[in-house]
N, C-alpha and C positions, 0 to 999 in steps of 0.2 A: 698760502695756498692760492685762492682765486676769488675774484669778485663773482658773486652769484646773482642771477636774475631775481628781482623782487616780484613776488606774487602780487597781483592787483585785485582789488575788490571788484567783483563778487566771487573770487576763486573760493571754492568750498573748503579748502584746507585752512583758510584764514579763520574759519568759524569753528574749528575743532579744538578741544582741550588737548594740550600737549602732555606727554608722559614724563614722569620723573626719570632722571638719569641715575643709574645704579653705580657707575664707577667712572673715574677719569682715566680713560684709556687713550690711545693714540688717535682713534677715530673722533673722540670728543675734542681733543686738542686741535685736530685739523678743522673740525666744524667751527670751533671758536675763532680760529684764524680766518676762516671764510667769512664769518660774521664781521670781524674787524676789518677785513679788506673791503667788504661790501659797504660797511658804515663809512669808511674813509672815502669811497667812491661816490657816495650819495650826496646830492646837492644839499648842503646845510644839515646833513644828518648828525644827530647826537645819540642815536641808538638804533639797534636792530635786534629782532628776536628770531630764533630759529624757525618758527612757523612761517615767517615772511619769506624764507628761502625754501620752503617746502619740507622742512624737517620738523616733525612733531615731537620735539623734546623741549624740556623746560630749561632753556638756555637763552640768555640775552646779554648784550653788551651795551653799556651806556658811557658816554664821555661828553660832558657839557663844557669842558675846560676851554674849548676854542670858540664857544658861542658867546655872543655879547650878553646874553641873558644869564649865563652861568659861569662866566670866567672868574668872577670874584668869590664864588661860593660853591666849591665842588670837591670831590674826592678823587679827581682824575679818572683814569680808566677803570671801569668796573666790569669784570667778566664774571657774570653771575650764573651759577648752576643751581637749579632747584630753589630759586629765591622765594621768600615768603615775607610779607609785611607783618611785623609783630606788634607795631603800634602806629597810630596815625592821629593827627590833630590838626585843627584849623581847616578852613575851607577858602578857596579862591577860584574865580573863574579866569581861565586863560585860553587864548587862542592856540589851537593845536593843528598840526599838519602831520602827514604820514606818507612815507614812500609807497605804501600799499593803496593809498587813496590820493593820487597825485593831483587831481583836479580840484580838490576842495580843502578848506580849513574849517574849523568849527570851534565854538566856545564850549568849553568843558569845565565842569566844577570838579576839583580834586583837593585832596588833603595838601596842606602847605608844609607839613612836617611829617616825616615817616621814619620808622626804623625798619630796616630790611635785613634779614638773615639769609645767608647764602653760602654755598661752597665756592670759593674763589678758584677758578680754573687755572690761574697762573701759579698760585702757591700751593694749591691742594688743601688749603685750610679753610675751616668755617670762619666766616666773618660776620660782624654786625656793623652796619653803617647807619648813622643818624643823618638823614638828608633833609634839606629844606629848600624852599623856593623852586627855582626852575629844575634843579637836579631831582628833587622829589617828584615833580610832575613828570619828568622824562622817565624815571624809573617806573612810576605807576603806568605810564603809557606802554612801555615795553612789556611789563608784566601782564597787562591786559591781553596782549597778543598770545601769551601762554595759556590764557583761559578762553581763547576763541572770541575775544572782543576787540572791536575797533573803536577809534574815537567817535565814529558815527553812532555807535550804540550808547554813547554818553553825552552827546550834544544836548545842551540844556533846552534848546528849542529848535526843531527842524525848520520852522517858519522864520525865526529871527536869528538863529545862532549858527547857521550853516552858510558858508560863503564860497563862491566860485573863485578859485585861485587865478590871479592875473598872470603870474609867471612863477615857475618853480625855481627857487634859488636857495 
């Protein structure tokens, strides 16, 4: 379909809870393709969620396979509809960035291992994926967008854990 513009903080749609998807129809498949095109066009992007392009639905895509942080531990492209984390364990602090907050990065604490259940938009089947490391962090980051949260809401310390980005890459 097409690369869509990314909403930037403080756009109010970024703070709204997204709605569940009832069925995988052509409009949803087109939306997923827009998300994939937008992710591919984003500098260093490993994921994007529907609310970031102004669509209030519980859909996100994640692919860390081309990232130096995730290339050795990933499930490839995940096109997730109505994802939910069903288990989580471990904790680690990692620096995160976001296309919706292009001028900053921040230290965020997240689970290091998760199991996520979702409807796979490509196959139409329900899947469960056990993710760890960078992939787990990326999934949690994108799922936060579905709940109206940004990494800014999870920065461990605004005074010591938020950093002005030198360049976006």
